[in-house]
C-alpha positions as CSV (number, residue, x, y, z in Angstrom):
1,X,103.1,75.4,156.5
2,X,99.7,74.4,157.7
3,X,97.7,76.1,160.8
4,X,94.6,74.2,162.4
5,X,93.1,74.7,165.6
6,X,90.4,73.1,167.8
7,X,88.6,74.6,171.0
8,X,87.9,73.1,174.3
9,X,86.5,74.3,177.7
10,X,88.6,74.7,180.8
11,X,86.8,74.5,184.3
12,X,88.3,75.5,187.6
13,X,88.1,73.0,190.7
14,X,86.3,76.0,192.5
15,X,85.3,79.6,191.3
16,X,88.5,81.8,191.5
17,X,87.5,85.3,192.8
18,X,89.8,88.2,192.4
19,X,89.0,92.1,193.1
20,X,87.5,92.7,189.6
21,X,85.9,89.3,188.8
22,X,84.9,85.7,189.6
23,X,85.7,83.1,187.3
24,X,84.9,79.5,187.1
25,X,86.0,78.5,183.8
26,X,87.1,79.7,180.3
27,X,87.5,78.4,176.9
28,X,90.8,77.5,175.3
29,X,91.7,77.0,171.6
30,X,94.6,74.7,170.6
31,X,96.8,76.0,167.7
32,X,98.5,73.4,165.4
33,X,101.3,74.6,163.3
34,X,102.5,71.6,160.9
35,X,105.4,71.4,158.2
36,X,107.3,68.7,156.9
37,X,105.5,65.9,159.0
38,X,106.3,67.7,162.3
39,X,103.6,69.6,164.3
40,X,104.0,72.4,167.1
41,X,101.3,73.3,169.3
42,X,100.0,76.5,171.3
43,X,97.1,77.6,173.1
44,X,95.2,80.9,173.6
45,X,92.6,81.1,176.1
46,X,89.5,83.6,176.4
47,X,89.8,86.5,178.8
48,X,87.2,89.1,179.4
49,X,90.0,91.5,180.8
50,X,92.0,91.1,177.6
51,X,88.6,91.4,175.2
52,X,89.3,88.0,174.0
53,X,86.1,85.7,173.4
54,X,86.0,82.2,171.6
55,X,84.4,83.6,168.4
56,X,87.2,86.6,168.1
57,X,89.8,83.9,168.5
58,X,88.4,81.5,166.0
59,X,87.8,84.6,163.4
60,X,91.6,85.7,163.6
61,X,92.7,82.1,163.4
62,X,90.7,81.6,160.2
63,X,92.3,84.8,158.7
64,X,95.9,83.7,159.6
65,X,95.4,80.3,158.0
66,X,96.1,81.2,154.5
67,X,98.9,83.7,155.4
68,X,100.7,81.3,157.5
69,X,100.8,78.7,154.4
70,X,102.7,81.3,152.6
71,X,105.7,81.2,154.6
72,X,108.2,78.4,153.4
73,X,110.0,77.8,156.5
74,X,109.0,77.9,160.3
75,X,111.9,80.1,161.0
76,X,110.6,82.8,158.3
77,X,107.6,83.1,160.1
78,X,109.2,83.1,163.8
79,X,111.1,86.5,162.2
80,X,107.8,87.7,161.2
81,X,106.2,87.5,164.6
82,X,107.2,91.1,165.7
83,X,105.6,92.4,162.8
84,X,102.5,90.5,163.5
85,X,102.2,92.2,166.9
86,X,100.5,95.3,165.4
87,X,97.8,93.1,164.1
88,X,97.0,90.5,166.6
89,X,96.0,90.3,170.1
90,X,98.8,89.3,172.3
91,X,97.2,86.1,173.5
92,X,96.8,84.7,169.7
93,X,100.1,86.0,168.9
94,X,101.4,83.8,172.1
95,X,99.8,80.9,170.9
96,X,101.3,81.2,167.2
97,X,104.8,82.0,168.7
98,X,104.5,78.8,171.1
99,X,103.6,76.6,168.1
100,X,106.4,77.8,166.0
101,X,109.0,77.2,169.2
102,X,107.4,73.5,169.6
103,X,107.7,72.9,165.9
104,X,111.4,73.9,166.0
105,X,112.2,72.1,169.0
106,X,110.7,69.1,167.9
107,X,112.3,69.4,164.4
108,X,115.8,69.8,166.1
109,X,115.1,67.1,168.7
110,X,115.5,69.3,171.8
111,X,113.6,71.0,174.3
112,X,112.8,74.6,173.6
113,X,115.0,76.0,176.5
114,X,118.0,74.3,174.6
115,X,116.8,75.6,171.2
116,X,116.9,79.1,172.8
117,X,120.4,78.5,174.2
118,X,119.9,77.4,177.7
119,X,122.0,74.3,178.2
120,X,120.1,72.8,181.2
121,X,116.7,73.2,183.3
122,X,116.4,72.7,186.7
123,X,113.0,72.1,188.5
124,X,111.7,75.2,189.9
125,X,109.1,76.1,192.8
126,X,105.9,77.8,191.7
127,X,103.3,79.9,193.5
128,X,99.8,78.5,193.9
129,X,97.1,81.3,194.2
130,X,94.6,81.8,196.9
131,X,91.5,83.6,196.0
132,X,89.7,86.3,197.7
133,X,87.9,84.0,200.0
134,X,87.4,84.3,203.8
135,X,90.2,83.9,206.4
136,X,89.2,80.5,207.5
137,X,88.8,79.1,203.8
138,X,92.1,80.7,203.1
139,X,93.8,79.0,206.3
140,X,92.3,75.7,205.0
141,X,93.6,76.2,201.5
142,X,96.9,77.3,202.6
143,X,97.3,74.0,204.9
144,X,96.5,71.9,202.3
145,X,99.0,73.5,200.0
146,X,101.7,73.3,202.7
147,X,101.1,69.6,203.0
148,X,101.3,69.1,199.1
149,X,105.0,70.9,199.4
150,X,104.3,74.2,198.4
151,X,106.4,77.1,199.9
152,X,105.4,80.1,197.7
153,X,101.8,81.5,197.7
154,X,100.0,84.3,196.1
155,X,97.2,85.7,198.0
156,X,94.6,87.7,196.2
157,X,93.4,90.8,198.0
158,X,91.2,93.7,197.6
159,X,88.6,93.6,200.3
160,X,88.1,94.6,204.1
161,X,89.3,91.0,205.0
162,X,92.8,91.5,203.5
163,X,94.8,91.7,206.9
164,X,92.9,88.8,208.6
165,X,93.2,86.4,205.3
166,X,96.9,87.4,205.3
167,X,97.4,86.7,208.8
168,X,95.4,83.3,208.4
169,X,97.7,82.0,205.5
170,X,100.9,83.1,207.3
171,X,99.6,81.1,210.5
172,X,99.1,78.1,208.2
173,X,102.1,78.4,206.3
174,X,105.0,80.0,208.6
175,X,107.9,79.4,206.4
176,X,106.3,80.2,202.9
177,X,107.1,83.1,200.7
178,X,103.9,85.2,200.3
179,X,103.2,87.4,197.6
180,X,100.0,89.7,197.7
181,X,98.0,90.6,194.4
182,X,95.2,93.1,194.8
183,X,94.8,93.2,191.0
184,X,95.0,97.1,191.3
185,X,92.2,97.4,194.2
186,X,94.2,99.4,196.6
187,X,95.0,103.1,196.7
188,X,98.8,104.2,196.9
189,X,98.1,105.5,200.8
190,X,96.2,102.3,201.5
191,X,98.9,99.9,199.8
192,X,101.7,101.6,202.2
193,X,99.6,101.6,205.2
194,X,98.6,97.9,204.7
195,X,102.5,96.9,204.0
196,X,103.4,98.5,207.1
197,X,100.6,96.8,209.0
198,X,101.7,93.5,207.4
199,X,105.2,93.8,208.2
200,X,105.2,91.0,210.8
201,X,104.0,88.6,208.2
202,X,107.1,89.0,206.0
203,X,105.7,89.9,202.7
204,X,108.0,88.8,199.9
205,X,106.4,91.2,197.3
206,X,103.2,93.1,196.3
207,X,102.0,92.8,192.8
208,X,100.2,95.8,191.0
209,X,98.8,97.1,194.1
210,X,97.0,100.0,192.1
211,X,95.0,100.4,188.9
212,X,97.4,100.7,186.0
213,X,98.2,103.8,184.3
214,X,100.3,105.8,186.6
215,X,103.8,104.6,187.0
216,X,104.8,107.4,189.0
217,X,102.6,106.4,191.9
218,X,104.0,103.0,192.0
219,X,107.4,104.8,192.4
220,X,105.8,106.7,195.3
221,X,104.7,103.4,196.9
222,X,108.1,102.0,196.4
223,X,109.9,104.6,197.9
224,X,107.7,104.2,201.2
225,X,108.1,100.5,201.5
226,X,110.6,97.8,201.7
227,X,108.4,95.4,200.0
228,X,109.4,94.9,196.4
229,X,106.6,96.2,194.1
230,X,105.7,94.3,191.1
231,X,104.3,95.9,188.0
232,X,101.8,93.7,186.1
233,X,99.2,95.4,183.9
234,X,101.8,98.3,183.8
235,X,104.4,96.2,182.3
236,X,102.9,94.6,179.2
237,X,105.7,95.6,176.6
238,X,109.3,96.6,176.3
239,X,108.1,100.2,175.8
240,X,106.3,100.3,179.1
241,X,109.6,99.7,180.9
242,X,111.1,103.0,180.3
243,X,108.4,104.5,182.5
244,X,109.0,101.8,185.2
245,X,112.9,102.3,185.6
246,X,113.5,103.2,189.2
247,X,109.6,102.8,190.0
248,X,109.3,99.1,190.8
249,X,111.4,96.2,192.0
250,X,109.9,94.0,189.4
251,X,107.7,93.2,186.5
252,X,105.5,90.6,185.9
253,X,106.2,88.9,182.4
254,X,103.1,86.8,181.1
255,X,103.3,85.1,177.7
256,X,99.8,85.8,177.0
257,X,100.1,89.5,177.8
258,X,103.4,90.3,175.9
259,X,102.9,88.0,172.9
260,X,104.9,84.9,173.5
261,X,108.4,83.4,174.1
262,X,110.2,86.1,171.5
263,X,108.4,89.0,173.4
264,X,109.2,87.7,176.7
265,X,112.8,87.2,176.3
266,X,113.0,90.8,175.1
267,X,111.2,92.3,178.0
268,X,113.2,90.1,180.4
269,X,116.5,91.5,178.9
270,X,115.4,94.9,179.3
271,X,114.1,94.6,182.8
272,X,117.3,93.3,183.8
273,X,119.2,96.2,182.2
274,X,117.0,98.6,184.5
275,X,117.9,96.5,187.5
276,X,114.2,95.0,187.7
277,X,113.8,91.5,189.0
278,X,111.3,89.2,187.1
279,X,108.2,87.4,187.8
280,X,106.9,84.9,185.3
281,X,103.0,85.0,185.7
282,X,100.1,83.3,183.7
283,X,96.4,83.2,182.9
284,X,94.4,80.3,183.6
285,X,95.2,77.8,181.1
286,X,96.2,74.1,180.5
287,X,99.7,72.6,180.9
288,X,100.1,73.4,177.1
289,X,99.4,77.2,177.7
290,X,101.6,77.4,180.6
291,X,104.5,75.3,179.2
292,X,106.1,78.2,177.2
293,X,107.1,80.3,180.4
294,X,108.2,77.0,182.0
295,X,111.1,77.1,179.6
296,X,112.1,80.8,180.8
297,X,112.1,80.1,184.3
298,X,115.8,80.7,184.7
299,X,115.0,84.4,184.2
300,X,112.8,84.9,187.2
301,X,112.9,85.6,190.9
302,X,109.4,85.1,191.3
303,X,107.5,82.1,189.5
304,X,103.7,82.1,189.4
305,X,102.9,79.4,186.7
306,X,100.0,77.7,188.5
307,X,97.1,78.2,185.9
308,X,97.0,74.4,185.1
309,X,96.8,73.4,188.7
310,X,93.4,75.3,189.2
311,X,91.7,73.1,186.5
312,X,89.5,70.1,187.4
313,X,90.9,68.3,184.2
314,X,93.8,69.3,182.4
315,X,93.7,68.3,178.9
316,X,97.5,68.2,178.5
317,X,100.3,67.0,180.9
318,X,104.3,67.4,181.0
319,X,105.1,70.0,183.5
320,X,104.0,68.7,186.7
321,X,103.6,71.3,189.6
322,X,101.1,69.5,192.0
323,X,103.6,69.4,194.6
324,X,104.6,73.2,194.2
325,X,107.6,72.0,191.9
326,X,107.6,72.6,187.9
327,X,109.7,70.1,185.9
328,X,110.1,69.3,182.3
329,X,110.9,66.1,180.4
330,X,113.9,65.9,178.0
331,X,111.1,65.6,175.2
332,X,111.7,67.8,172.4
333,X,109.5,71.0,171.9
334,X,107.5,72.3,174.7
335,X,107.6,68.7,176.2
336,X,103.9,68.5,176.8
337,X,101.4,65.8,175.2
338,X,97.8,65.2,175.1
339,X,96.6,63.7,178.5
340,X,94.1,61.5,176.7
C-alpha cells in the first residue's frame, strides 16, 4: 500500500466566532491510500484547540508513509488502527481511518454505510451553526436559513447577548429545533438559570455548557433542567463514557475528535448501552472531511454536520446539505469526488 498527501486552504464565508476563539479559515491535508489500483481518501484539518498545525500533520504523515507500505492488505491496516491511537492525534488517525474505509468501499463496489452492514441510507436534516454575533445578525442569518429549508440550528453562546440572540433566532425560525452551544463558557448555576429563562423558546438541547473536566457538574445541571445536556469535549473516547453515565442525556461524537469511523461506532454502541442519545458533530472541513460521519447518521438524534457548508469554496462534493438535508449518492466508498 502507498500513502500520499497534499494540503490546501479552507476559507470560511464569514468569520466564525465562538466563546473561546474566532476563525476565518484553516488548512486541510488530503490523505490518499492506494492499493492494487484503488485509492481511498481522507482528510485532516488543522486545529489550534487540538494542537494540530500543518507542519505537525505533514511530519506525522511522512513517518506513517513507510509504515503503511508494510501492510499487505487494507483490512490488516484497519485492524491495526486501534493500536495506532496511542501514537497519532485523533484527527490524523481519523483521516487514515477514512481513507481505509473509502478504499475498502470502492474495492467492494458499495458505499461505506453498506460495507459497515447498514442496508440503506435515508437523507437526514443537519443543523447549521449561527456564530456568536449580535441578535440582529443572528436573526438575519436564521431567516436566511429558514428560507433555504433548515429546521435544525445550533446557536453559539457565551456572552451577555445570549438571551437576546436566542430570542431573535426563535422569532425568525418559529418551528426550528434549537441547540445551544456555549463551548464551555457558562457556569453550572448560569446554565440552569439561563435554560429556565429560555424555556419559552423550546430549547432542544444544550451542548457542553461548562468547561470540560467535571462530569459530576454536568450531572448537577441535568438534574435541574429538562433540556438534554450533551457532552462534547468530555466525551472524546469510550473510556470517558463511564463517568458520563447518568450525568448527561447525550454525547457529541466527532470523527476528528475520536479517531475515525471505527472508534465512533464503538462510542455510539457504548453510549446507547448507557441510555445516552448521540449527536454527530464535526470541525470545519470539506465534504471529504465530513463524509465519514454522514455514513453513520442512522445512529444519531442530533446531526450537526455543517462544516463544509461554512466554506467559501468546498474542494469536494457529494453530500449536499445546502438546503438543510444531507444526502449520499450510490457511489462506492465515501461517495465524494473532487469538485474540480
